[in-house]
C-alpha positions as CSV (number, residue, x, y, z in Angstrom):
1,M,0.0,0.0,0.0
2,P,1.5,3.4,-1.0
3,N,2.4,5.9,1.7
4,P,-0.6,8.2,2.2
5,F,1.5,11.3,2.2
6,V,3.2,10.3,-1.1
7,Y,-0.3,9.5,-2.5
8,D,-1.7,12.9,-1.6
9,F,1.4,14.7,-2.9
10,K,1.0,12.9,-6.2
11,R,-2.7,13.8,-6.3
12,T,-1.9,17.5,-5.8
13,F,1.2,17.7,-7.8
14,L,0.7,15.3,-10.7
15,R,-2.5,16.8,-11.9
16,F,-3.1,18.9,-15.0
17,S,-3.9,22.1,-13.2
18,T,-0.8,21.9,-11.0
19,I,1.5,21.1,-13.9
20,F,-0.1,23.9,-15.9
21,F,0.6,26.4,-13.1
22,L,4.2,25.1,-12.8
23,I,4.7,25.7,-16.5
24,I,3.2,29.2,-16.2
25,F,5.4,29.9,-13.2
26,S,8.5,28.8,-15.2
27,L,7.6,30.8,-18.2
28,A,6.9,33.8,-15.9
29,G,10.4,33.4,-14.5
30,I,11.9,33.4,-18.0
31,G,9.8,36.5,-18.9
32,V,10.9,38.3,-15.7
33,S,14.6,37.5,-16.5
34,Y,14.4,39.0,-20.0
35,L,12.4,42.1,-18.7
36,V,15.2,42.7,-16.2
37,F,17.9,42.2,-18.8
38,H,16.1,44.6,-21.2
39,F,15.5,47.4,-18.7
40,T,18.9,47.2,-17.0
41,I,21.4,45.9,-19.4
42,S,20.2,46.1,-23.0
43,V,19.5,49.8,-22.7
44,N,23.0,50.5,-21.2
45,E,25.1,48.0,-23.0
46,S,28.2,50.2,-23.0
47,T,28.4,50.1,-19.2
48,Y,27.5,46.4,-18.8
49,V,30.7,44.9,-20.3
50,K,33.7,43.0,-18.9
51,I,36.3,45.7,-19.4
52,N,37.5,48.3,-17.0
53,D,40.7,50.4,-17.2
54,V,42.7,53.2,-15.7
55,A,45.4,55.2,-17.5
56,V,47.9,57.9,-16.5
57,Y,48.9,60.4,-19.2
58,F,52.3,62.1,-18.9
59,N,53.1,65.3,-20.9
60,N,56.4,66.7,-19.8
61,N,59.0,68.7,-21.7
62,G,57.4,67.9,-25.1
63,S,57.4,64.2,-24.4
64,S,54.1,62.3,-23.9
65,E,53.2,58.7,-23.0
66,I,50.3,56.7,-21.5
67,I,50.6,53.8,-19.1
68,G,47.4,51.9,-18.3
69,Y,45.9,48.8,-16.6
70,V,43.0,46.8,-18.0
71,F,41.0,44.5,-15.7
72,N,37.6,42.7,-15.6
73,N,34.7,43.1,-13.2
74,L,36.3,40.8,-10.7
75,G,39.4,42.9,-10.5
76,N,41.6,40.4,-12.4
77,P,43.9,41.7,-15.1
78,I,42.9,41.2,-18.8
79,P,46.0,40.0,-20.8
80,N,46.2,40.5,-24.6
81,A,43.5,43.1,-24.9
82,K,44.0,45.4,-27.9
83,V,44.7,49.0,-27.0
84,Q,44.3,51.7,-29.7
85,I,45.1,55.4,-29.5
86,L,42.9,57.6,-31.8
87,N,43.2,61.3,-32.7
88,A,41.1,63.9,-31.0
89,N,38.3,63.5,-33.6
90,A,38.5,59.7,-33.3
91,T,38.8,59.5,-37.1
92,H,42.0,57.4,-37.4
93,I,44.2,55.1,-35.3
94,I,47.6,56.6,-34.3
95,A,49.1,53.7,-32.3
96,T,48.2,50.1,-31.3
97,T,49.5,47.7,-28.7
98,N,48.3,44.9,-26.5
99,T,48.2,44.5,-22.7
100,N,50.8,42.2,-21.2
101,T,50.1,39.2,-19.1
102,S,49.6,41.4,-16.1
103,G,47.0,43.6,-17.9
104,Y,49.3,46.7,-18.3
105,F,50.1,48.6,-21.4
106,K,52.4,51.6,-22.4
107,I,52.3,53.8,-25.5
108,E,54.7,56.6,-26.2
109,S,54.9,59.6,-28.7
110,L,51.2,60.6,-28.5
111,P,49.3,63.7,-29.5
112,T,48.4,66.0,-26.6
113,S,44.8,64.8,-26.5
114,G,42.8,61.9,-28.1
115,Y,40.9,58.7,-27.4
116,I,41.9,55.4,-25.9
117,R,40.0,52.4,-27.3
118,I,40.3,49.0,-25.7
119,I,38.9,45.9,-27.4
120,Y,38.5,42.5,-25.9
121,N,36.3,39.5,-26.8
122,S,34.2,41.6,-29.2
123,Q,33.6,44.2,-26.5
124,E,35.1,47.6,-26.5
125,I,35.3,50.7,-24.3
126,N,36.4,54.3,-25.2
127,E,37.7,57.1,-23.2
128,T,39.4,60.5,-23.8
129,Y,42.7,61.7,-22.4
130,S,44.0,65.2,-22.2
131,P,46.4,67.3,-20.1
132,S,45.1,68.7,-16.9
133,V,43.7,72.2,-17.1
134,S,45.4,75.0,-15.2
135,V,42.4,76.0,-13.1
136,T,40.7,74.1,-10.4
137,T,37.1,73.1,-10.8
138,V,34.9,71.1,-8.5
139,N,31.8,69.4,-10.0
140,S,28.9,67.7,-8.3
141,S,27.1,65.2,-10.5
142,T,24.1,63.0,-9.8
143,T,23.2,59.8,-11.6
144,T,20.7,57.1,-11.0
145,H,23.0,55.3,-8.6
146,H,25.7,57.7,-7.7
147,H,26.0,61.2,-6.2
148,I,29.7,62.0,-6.7
149,F,31.9,65.0,-6.3
150,S,34.7,65.1,-8.9
151,L,37.5,67.5,-9.4
152,S,39.8,68.7,-12.2
153,A,43.3,69.5,-10.9
154,V,46.8,70.2,-11.8
155,T,50.1,70.4,-10.0
156,P,52.1,73.5,-11.0
157,S,55.0,71.4,-12.4
158,S,53.2,69.4,-15.0
159,S,50.0,68.8,-17.0
160,N,49.8,65.1,-16.2
161,S,46.4,63.6,-15.8
162,V,44.4,60.4,-15.1
163,S,41.6,59.0,-17.1
164,F,39.5,55.8,-16.6
165,S,36.6,53.8,-17.8
166,T,34.5,51.5,-15.6
167,T,31.4,49.5,-15.8
168,E,28.3,49.5,-13.6
169,F,29.7,46.6,-11.8
170,A,32.2,48.8,-9.9
171,S,31.2,49.3,-6.3
172,A,32.5,52.9,-6.4
173,F,34.6,55.1,-8.6
174,T,35.6,58.7,-9.0
175,D,33.5,60.7,-11.5
176,A,35.9,62.7,-13.7
177,S,33.3,63.5,-16.4
178,G,34.3,66.6,-18.2
179,S,37.6,66.9,-16.4
180,F,40.9,65.1,-15.9
181,A,42.0,64.6,-12.3
182,V,45.4,63.9,-10.9
183,Y,44.2,60.7,-9.2
184,S,41.2,58.3,-9.6
185,F,40.0,55.1,-8.0
186,I,37.8,52.2,-8.8
187,I,36.5,49.6,-6.3
188,V,35.5,46.2,-7.7
189,N,35.0,42.6,-6.5
190,A,33.5,43.4,-3.1
191,H,32.6,40.3,-1.2
192,N,32.9,38.9,2.3
193,G,33.9,42.3,3.7
194,K,36.8,42.8,1.3
195,A,37.2,44.5,-2.1
196,D,39.9,45.4,-4.7
197,L,40.8,49.1,-4.8
198,I,42.6,50.2,-8.0
199,V,44.2,53.6,-7.7
200,A,45.8,55.6,-10.5
201,S,47.8,58.7,-9.7
202,T,50.2,61.1,-11.4
203,E,52.3,61.0,-8.3
204,K,54.1,57.9,-7.0
205,N,55.3,59.5,-3.7
206,A,52.0,60.0,-2.0
207,N,49.6,58.8,0.7
208,L,45.9,58.0,0.0
209,S,43.6,58.4,3.0
210,Y,40.0,57.0,2.9
211,S,37.1,56.5,5.2
212,F,33.5,55.2,5.1
213,T,30.7,57.5,6.3
214,N,26.9,57.8,6.2
215,Y,27.2,61.1,4.3
216,P,29.6,62.5,1.7
217,L,32.5,64.6,3.0
218,Y,33.0,67.5,0.7
219,Q,35.0,70.7,1.2
220,P,35.3,73.2,-1.7
221,A,38.8,74.4,-1.4
222,S,41.9,75.3,-3.4
223,I,43.5,72.3,-5.0
224,I,46.9,73.1,-3.4
225,V,46.6,73.6,0.3
226,S,48.7,73.1,3.4
227,A,48.5,69.6,4.6
228,S,48.6,70.8,8.2
229,S,45.5,72.9,7.7
230,Q,43.5,70.2,5.7
231,N,41.2,68.7,8.3
232,S,38.3,67.5,6.1
233,T,39.1,63.9,6.6
234,V,39.3,64.0,10.4
235,N,37.6,60.7,11.2
236,S,38.5,57.9,13.6
237,N,38.0,55.4,10.8
238,V,40.4,56.9,8.4
239,K,42.9,54.5,6.8
240,T,46.0,55.4,4.8
241,L,47.6,53.7,1.9
242,A,51.1,54.4,0.5
243,I,51.1,55.1,-3.2
244,S,54.4,53.9,-4.6
245,N,53.4,53.3,-8.3
246,Y,51.4,55.2,-10.8
247,I,48.8,52.4,-10.9
248,Q,48.4,50.2,-7.8
249,T,46.0,47.6,-6.5
250,F,45.0,47.2,-2.9
251,T,42.7,44.9,-0.9
252,I,40.7,46.9,1.6
253,S,38.0,46.2,4.1
254,V,34.5,47.4,3.1
255,P,31.1,47.6,4.8
256,S,28.2,45.3,4.1
257,Q,25.8,48.1,3.5
258,P,25.8,51.1,1.1
259,E,27.9,54.0,2.5
260,Y,29.9,56.9,1.2
261,I,33.6,56.4,0.7
262,N,35.8,59.5,0.9
263,F,39.3,59.8,-0.5
264,E,42.1,62.4,-0.1
265,L,45.5,62.2,-1.7
266,V,48.5,63.8,0.1
267,Q,51.5,64.3,-2.2
268,N,55.1,64.6,-1.0
269,S,56.6,66.5,-3.9
270,T,60.3,67.5,-3.7
271,E,59.5,70.7,-5.5
272,N,56.3,71.7,-3.9
273,G,56.5,70.1,-0.5
274,L,53.7,68.4,1.2
275,T,50.4,69.1,-0.6
276,S,46.9,67.8,-0.2
277,L,44.0,67.5,-2.6
278,P,40.3,68.1,-1.8
279,L,38.1,65.2,-0.9
280,V,36.5,63.0,-3.5
281,S,33.3,61.2,-2.3
282,S,31.5,58.4,-3.9
283,L,28.6,56.2,-2.9
284,F,29.8,52.7,-2.3
285,Y,27.6,49.8,-3.1
286,P,28.9,46.5,-1.7
287,H,27.5,44.6,-4.7
288,S,27.8,47.5,-7.3
289,S,25.2,49.8,-8.7
290,A,24.6,47.3,-11.5
291,F,23.2,44.7,-9.1
292,S,21.2,47.5,-7.4
293,S,19.5,48.1,-10.7
294,I,19.2,44.4,-11.5
295,V,17.8,43.4,-8.1
296,T,15.4,46.3,-7.9
297,S,14.1,45.6,-11.4
298,A,13.8,41.8,-10.7
299,I,11.8,42.5,-7.5
300,S,9.5,44.9,-9.3
301,N,8.8,42.6,-12.3
302,A,8.8,39.4,-10.3
303,G,6.3,40.8,-7.8
304,I,3.7,41.2,-10.6
305,F,3.8,37.5,-11.4
306,A,4.3,36.3,-7.8
307,S,1.1,38.0,-6.8
308,F,-0.9,35.4,-8.8
309,F,0.8,32.4,-7.2
310,P,-1.5,32.0,-4.2
311,I,-4.3,31.2,-6.7
312,L,-2.8,27.8,-7.1
313,M,-3.0,27.2,-3.3
314,F,-6.6,28.0,-2.8
315,Y,-7.5,26.0,-5.9
316,L,-5.6,23.0,-4.4
317,A,-7.4,23.4,-1.1
318,Y,-10.7,23.5,-3.0
319,T,-10.0,20.4,-5.0
320,I,-8.5,18.1,-2.3
321,L,-10.7,19.0,0.7
322,A,-13.5,21.5,0.1
323,K,-15.0,19.8,-2.9
324,P,-14.6,16.2,-1.6
325,R,-16.4,17.1,1.7
326,D,-19.2,18.8,-0.2
327,S,-19.7,15.9,-2.6
328,G,-19.4,13.2,0.0
329,A,-16.2,11.8,-1.4
330,L,-14.4,12.5,1.9
331,L,-17.0,10.5,3.8
332,F,-16.4,7.6,1.5
333,L,-12.6,7.9,2.0
334,L,-13.2,7.6,5.8
335,S,-14.7,4.1,5.2
336,K,-11.1,3.1,4.5
337,P,-8.6,2.3,7.2
338,V,-7.5,6.0,7.5
339,T,-8.3,8.6,10.2
340,R,-9.5,12.1,9.8
341,R,-6.3,13.4,11.3
342,E,-4.2,11.4,8.7
343,I,-6.4,12.8,5.8
344,Y,-5.9,16.4,6.9
345,T,-2.2,16.1,7.7
346,N,-1.4,14.3,4.5
347,R,-3.3,16.8,2.4
348,L,-1.7,19.7,4.3
349,L,1.8,18.3,3.7
350,G,1.1,17.3,0.1
351,G,-0.3,20.7,-0.9
352,S,2.5,22.5,1.0
353,L,5.2,20.5,-0.8
354,T,3.5,21.4,-4.1
355,G,3.7,25.1,-3.2
356,V,7.4,24.7,-2.2
357,V,8.2,22.9,-5.5
358,A,6.3,25.6,-7.5
359,A,8.3,28.4,-5.7
360,L,11.5,26.6,-6.2
361,A,10.8,26.2,-10.0
362,Y,10.0,29.9,-10.3
363,A,13.0,31.0,-8.3
364,L,15.5,28.7,-10.0
365,V,14.4,29.5,-13.5
366,T,14.3,33.3,-12.8
367,Y,17.7,33.3,-11.1
368,G,19.3,30.9,-13.6
369,V,18.3,32.9,-16.7
370,I,19.2,36.3,-15.1
371,D,22.5,34.9,-14.0
372,Y,23.3,33.4,-17.4
373,L,22.4,36.7,-19.2
374,V,24.5,38.8,-16.7
375,F,27.5,36.5,-16.8
376,S,27.4,36.3,-20.6
377,V,27.9,40.1,-21.0
378,A,29.7,41.1,-17.8
379,G,31.5,37.9,-16.5
380,V,30.0,38.1,-13.0
381,S,27.4,36.0,-11.3
382,V,24.3,37.2,-9.5
383,P,24.7,36.7,-5.7
384,I,23.2,33.5,-4.5
385,N,21.3,35.2,-1.7
386,V,18.9,36.6,-4.3
387,L,17.8,33.1,-5.2
388,L,17.6,31.9,-1.6
389,L,15.6,34.8,-0.3
390,S,13.3,34.8,-3.3
391,F,12.6,31.1,-2.9
392,A,12.1,31.4,0.8
393,G,9.7,34.4,0.5
394,I,7.5,32.8,-2.1
395,A,7.5,29.3,-0.6
396,I,6.5,30.5,2.9
397,E,3.8,32.8,1.4
398,L,2.3,29.9,-0.5
399,V,2.4,27.4,2.4
400,A,1.0,30.0,4.9
401,F,-1.9,30.9,2.6
402,Y,-2.5,27.2,1.8
403,S,-2.6,26.4,5.6
404,L,-5.2,29.2,6.0
405,V,-7.5,28.2,3.1
406,L,-7.3,24.5,3.9
407,M,-8.7,25.3,7.3
408,L,-11.8,26.8,5.8
409,P,-13.5,23.5,4.8
410,T,-13.4,22.5,8.4
411,F,-15.9,25.3,9.1
412,I,-17.8,25.6,5.9
413,K,-19.2,22.5,4.1
414,S,-20.3,24.2,0.8
415,A,-17.6,24.0,-1.8
416,G,-18.9,27.2,-3.5
417,A,-18.8,29.1,-0.2
418,N,-15.2,27.9,0.4
419,I,-13.9,29.0,-3.0
420,G,-15.7,32.4,-2.6
421,L,-14.2,33.0,0.8
422,S,-10.8,32.0,-0.4
423,I,-11.0,34.5,-3.3
424,F,-12.1,37.2,-0.8
425,L,-9.1,36.4,1.4
426,Y,-6.8,36.5,-1.6
427,F,-8.0,40.0,-2.5
428,L,-8.0,41.1,1.2
429,F,-4.4,40.2,1.9
430,G,-3.1,40.9,-1.6
431,I,-4.8,44.2,-2.5
432,I,-7.0,45.7,0.2
433,W,-4.3,45.3,2.9
434,D,-2.2,48.0,1.2
435,I,-5.2,50.3,1.2
436,F,-5.5,49.9,4.9
437,S,-1.9,51.1,5.4
438,I,-2.7,54.3,3.4
439,I,-5.8,55.0,5.3
440,I,-4.2,54.4,8.7
441,G,-0.8,56.0,8.1
442,G,-1.6,58.6,5.4
443,P,0.7,59.3,2.5
444,S,3.6,60.3,4.7
445,N,3.6,57.3,7.0
446,S,2.0,54.5,4.9
447,A,5.3,52.7,4.3
448,K,6.0,52.2,8.0
449,V,2.4,51.2,8.7
450,S,2.5,48.8,5.7
451,Y,5.5,47.0,7.2
452,E,3.7,46.8,10.6
453,L,0.5,45.4,9.0
454,D,2.5,42.8,7.1
455,Y,3.1,40.9,10.3
456,F,-0.6,40.2,10.3
457,N,-0.7,39.2,6.6
458,P,0.2,35.7,5.3
459,F,1.6,37.5,2.2
460,G,3.8,39.8,4.3
461,I,6.8,37.5,4.2
462,V,7.3,38.4,0.5
463,T,7.6,42.1,1.4
464,F,10.1,41.2,4.1
465,A,12.0,39.0,1.8
466,E,12.2,41.8,-0.7
467,Y,13.5,44.1,2.0
468,Y,16.3,41.7,2.9
469,I,17.1,41.1,-0.8
470,E,17.4,44.8,-1.5
471,S,19.2,46.0,1.7
472,P,22.7,45.0,0.6
473,Y,22.3,46.6,-2.8
474,T,20.7,50.0,-2.1
475,F,19.5,52.3,0.7
476,T,16.4,50.8,2.3
477,N,14.4,52.1,5.2
478,S,12.9,49.6,7.7
479,Y,11.4,52.5,9.7
480,G,12.6,50.6,12.8
481,V,9.8,48.0,12.5
482,I,11.4,45.1,10.5
483,H,13.1,42.7,12.9
484,L,14.1,39.2,11.7
485,P,12.9,37.3,14.8
486,L,9.5,38.9,14.4
487,V,9.5,38.1,10.7
488,I,10.2,34.4,11.4
489,L,7.7,34.3,14.2
490,S,4.9,35.9,12.2
491,S,5.5,33.5,9.2
492,A,5.6,30.5,11.5
493,L,2.4,31.4,13.2
494,W,0.6,31.9,9.9
495,I,1.4,28.3,9.1
496,I,1.1,26.7,12.5
497,I,-2.1,28.3,13.9
498,P,-4.4,27.5,10.9
499,A,-2.9,24.0,10.7
500,I,-3.6,23.3,14.4
501,I,-7.2,24.7,14.2
502,G,-7.8,22.7,11.1
503,L,-6.6,19.5,12.7
504,Q,-8.8,20.1,15.8
505,R,-11.8,20.9,13.7
506,I,-11.5,17.9,11.3
507,K,-11.9,15.6,14.3
508,K,-15.2,17.1,15.4
509,I,-17.1,18.2,12.3
510,D,-19.9,16.3,10.6
511,I,-18.3,15.1,7.4
């Protein structure tokens, strides 16, 4: 005789409606993946590539040269990448070389300004180079993911400058748009509290100080100031790195949440003495601004499809308990050597496992396709926590709602009334609940109230899962009401309490 649990699982899982829903879920996952790819990567292909570089331009006494370093989004050098120097109008190639095994290149006898083009594996990036200007300018620029202060600067003795090109997979970088600074930085490959910092500077004999803060440090000032009077980086968390090469890579400790990183370069020039440059601040994303966009887009698009998933669960509850009780089939089943408790338990577990498998199929397909698309163009993988939290949120939501609607037939015999009440609960928790938060909290406080009300909503776990998915990638506000122990307790109670009530009721009701 087959195991009753296995039998009920087969009855719920291996039926046309369930298989149909699973196919729809999987297709939805593929659709979400391509929507995310289109809205984040396809529309910005030039910044979603595998190539980054920094270059230092020297123009002294009529002699000019460029040294550069080409690396991928994991901070590893790219050997044998083609490097071309083009004229200022980018109409013809002046010089060509390839990076060495360490990712470095050097080109001499250049025009005073022009373009650097780097080509690798059918991808290419372009950037301009030019001497530093003789005046100091400080620019503040705001983009979708970054609010960055950048500077254009020059030391009196030369017109050397730094240029760079980086992808959206950098966790932080200087913004030198429209200007050519005397130092630049790029942070990539942030994971497990560490990251690679690539620094390019026109000075080898210098110290680079940096710190992480909750706000950008910015001080409009003359580019050349006395180091003793420069106090803008006074911070107990300031760390200092010795710059001994024009291009240098460091491994630094980084925070797990988005913060501002602030840099200041102190030069020790034999001609000009100790000089200090103004602060450069950038918003640091532990997993890069690219993943901030990808994760935000994935949650937005996935939420549209995931909102329909609970329909499967109240349909299962209707077909395996509500309808059999109404038609008398459940009474016939009790004539067999099986107890009411066993019937309810097996159908609770069988339907719950169906929900878990459905959630796993959707999460795996969505994550797998997104990861494949991102890796194919950028050479990096989507963090695994996105898959795990997405699966956990949807699976717990489905099991909690199933536990609730499976309890209804123990109170109501009519199959029609059961399906009607299940649909009402679906709309109550899925749509009307959000209206309550607006009514109670008003426009200014609705987000906080919504989080509070989600503890009393079986669908609330999805909202909490989205919060924990997004928090490492962008600034999120929990309003002081999201606490992991309460999230776990709330989710567990939404599963356990209806299950216990249903088990007690099934023993007493008139089948």
